[in-house]
N, C-alpha and C positions, 0 to 999 in steps of 0.2 A: 314688197315684202316688209312686214312689220316686225319690230324687235319685241319679244315677249317682255311683259312687265316684270320687274323684279318681285320676288316672293316677299310677302309681308309677314310671313310666319317667323316668329322670333323664338329663340331657345331660352327658356327660363334660366336665370343665373344658377350657378352651382350651389349657392347657399340655400336656394329654395328647394333643392332636392331632399327628399326624406332620407334620414340616416339609414345606412345599410345595416341589416341585421346579420348577425354572425352566429355560428354554432347551432344549437338546438332551437334558438329563437327564430332563426331563418327558416327552419323546417316546421315551426309551429308545434314542437314537441315539448312535453313537460318532463322534468327530471324524475327518475324512478324514486319511489318512496324511500328506498334505502340509501339514497345518495348523501343526504345531509348527515345521518348518523355516521356513515363511513368517513365523510369529509371531516367531521368533528374528531373522530378517532385519529385520523391522519394528522390533523393540526396539533392535537395533543402529543402525538408521537414526535413530530418535528420540534415542538417546544421542549419536550423531555430530553431530546437528543442534543439540541443546540443551546438550550437555555443555560445549562451549567457552563458551557464554554463561554457564552457571552458574559455571564456573571463574573467568571474568573478574569476575563479580559478587562472588564470595566474596573473591578476591584484592584487590579494590578497597577492602576494609575492613581491609587490613593496618595494623599499628601504625606509628608514626613510624620505627621501625628496620626495617620490613619490606622485603622485596625483591620481585622479579618472579615468584618461584616459591614453592611450599610448602617448609617448613612456615610456618604463620601465626605471626607475631611480635607477638601482641597484636591487639586489635580496636579500631578507632577510625574517625572520619570525617576523619582528618588529611589524607588525600590529596584529599578533596573540598574541604577548605579551601584546599589548595594550588592546586587547579584553579580555584577562584573567584578567587584572587589572580592567576592567569595563569601560563602556562608559557613563560618566557623572553620572546621578542619576539613570540610568537604571541598574537593577540587572539582568544581563544576565544569571547568574547561576541559579537563582530562576526561571526565565522564562523557561530555558532549562529543569529543573526538572519538572515543571508543564506540559510542553508539553509531556515529556516522560510518566508521570503518566497518563495524559488524554489519550494519544495514547494507552497505555497499557490497560486501562480500556475499551476503545472503541473496541480495538481488541478482548479482551476476550468476551465482550457481543455480538459483531457481530458474532463471531464463534459459541457461544452457541445458540443464537437465530436463526441463519441461519440453523444450523443442526436440531434443534428441529422443525422449520417450514418446512424444507425439508421432515422430517419424517412424519409430520402431513399431508402435502399435497400429500403424496403418495396415500391417500385414498380420496374419494370424500367427500368434506366438504360442508355443507349447508352455502351458502354465501361466499364460498372460492374465487370465482372469484372477487367479490366486495372487499374482504379483500386484495387480491393481487393487484388489481388496485389502491386502496387507498395507499398501501405501496409504490408501485413503482412510484406513481404520484409525490412523493417528488423529484424525479430526474429532473423533468421538471419545477419545481417551481423555480423561481429566489431565489438564496441563501440568498440574503440580505433581501428579504421579509420573508423567513422562520425565519431568525434570529430576525427580528423586531417582528414578531408574537410571537415567544417563549419568547422574552424579555418582551413583553406586558403582556402575560399570567402570568408570574412569578411576575410581579409588581402588577397585580390584586390579585394574591395569597397573596402577602405580605400585601396588604390592608385588605384582608379578615382575615388573621391570626391576624393582630393587632387588628381588631375589635373584634375577638373572645376572645383574651387575655384580652381586656378591659372589655368585657361583663362578663367574668368569674372572673374578679378581680385579674388576675395574673399580678400584677404590676412589680414584679421582672423580669419575663420573657418578659414582654412588654418593659422594659427599656433596656434589654440586646439584644433583637432581632434586627438584622440589616436588612438582606434581604435573601430571599431564592435563589436569583441568585448566582451561584457559579460554580466552576470547575466540581464538581461531581453531579450537579443537572441540571441546565439549559444548560450549555455547553456540558455536556455529552449527553443530549437528542438531542441537535442541531446536534451534530456530528453523532449520530445514524441515524438521518433522511437522512444522506448522505451516510453512509457506509452500513447500513443494506440492502437497495435495491440491492446493488451489491452482497452482500453475498447470498441473496435469489435467485437471478438470477443464480448464480453459482451452488447452491445446487439443484435448480429445474432442471438445465441441467444435472447434475450428476445423480440424481435419475431417470430422464426420460430414461437414458440408462442403469440403474441398472438392473441386472438379478435377479429376486426374487427367482430363483431356489436355489441359495446359501443358503438363509435363510431357505427355505423349507427343504433342506438337513440337516441343522443344527438342526431344530426342529425334524426331523425324527430320529436324533441321540440322542434326549433327551435334547437338549440345551434349557435353559430358554430364554425368550425374551431378558433379559439383556445380557446373555452369547452370544446369537446370534449377538447382536449389538456390543458387546465388541470384540469378536473374529472373526467375519465375516464381518459385515457391516463397522465398523470403519476402519479396515486396508485397505479396498478397496477404501474408500472415503478419506483416510488420505491426499493424495496429494492435493485434492481440499480444504480440511480444512486448510491446510497450506497456500494455495493461498488466501483463505478468510481472514486469519489472516494478511497476508501481505497487502491486500487491506485495511483492517480496520485500521491498524497502519499508513500506508503511507498517506491515505486520511485524517486522523485526524491530522497527524503531520504537514502538510502544509496548513491546512484549515484556511482561514481568514474571508471570508464573513459570514459564519454561526456562527462564534465565536464572531464577533465584537459586536453585540448587546445583546448577551446572556450569557456573562461570568461574568458580574458584575464589581467589582472594581479591578480585577487582569488581567494580560495579559499573553498569551502564547508567545512562541518564535516568531512565524510568525507575531503576532500583534506588538511585540516590534520591529521586523525587519522593518515592514511597517512604524512604527512611526519614526524610526531612519533615514529613507531615506530622510526625510525633514529637519533633524537637523545635521546629521553627514556628514562631507565633506572630510573624509579621507578614505583610503582603508580599514580601520577597518570594514566598512560595508560589504566589499567584503569578509573579513575573516569570518564574521558571516554567510554570505550566503554560503560560502564554507563548514563550519561546518554543516549547515543545510542539504546541499546536501549530504555530506559524510554519515550522519546518514541514510538518505533515501536509498542511494545505499548500505549501509551496511545491512540494513534490507532486501533489495531485494536479495543481495548475500547470506545472511543466509537462506532465503526462498528457493532459488535454491539449496543450499547445502543440506538442510533438505529434499526437494523433491527428490533429487538424492539418498539420503541415504534410504528413504522409498521405492523407486522403486527397489533399489538393495536388500533391505531386502525381499521384496515380491518375487523377482526373485529367491533368494536363497531358499525360502520355497517351491517353485514349485517342484513337483516330476520330476525327470529326465526321 
């Protein structure tokens, strides 16, 4: 019995292999004639959207002798130090804290009300279509008109309350009462008219694709309605809830028009920033704009991270 001779066939080195084609090139297809015009429009859109942000970011690092435009006259954090010291009589720190507090409150209420409304609209409601239309209609209303209307309503409320206090003889309360316009009253309501419709639309889309058999299985296993929501529904809609929270905060964080006539005698950071554009002629205004942008991008990044963590947790719970 003879042993077969070893094969003399050799495999060419990996470096000799032709490069692998990807996408349309692998299929031998050419791009449609309209691809490049649309790609050009999209590139211009991205440049138009993020170009001003990048410009403001770069100019905020002007040197102490730098101005509001190019060329750069050195690189430093001088204008951020000036911003920390304050810009004239404007208290940037207080405005920053007010914006954070208002954005947090709007985010919380937007999430809670959107989830509750989404659960309620899963069943046929009498007058539900009209209620939905009235809620979403605030998206197409001019923001400044909404702000003026809310401000007028609260001023009428002030007049009514002062008349009531006077009629009841509550002189102490009448003397100390100022206005019902404020951060957590009229401004909060004005911002909810902007954020809540987005939250509702997201939740309606989520529950429109939701499979009720999961809840039915939980009830068959003896779960109470609260247990079914806590352990079945909420984990499934959690990424959408996180997205609604991001929408609520970011839309409130940079809102100007709906805040301007409805906040009373205090200002949020965007309102202060708008006012400073007519009085501040140094790159400190760019430093403030950069801080505002950084907060927005940080919230979006945190949202993406939290959404990724939720998806990973759900994947880990699935049976193999």
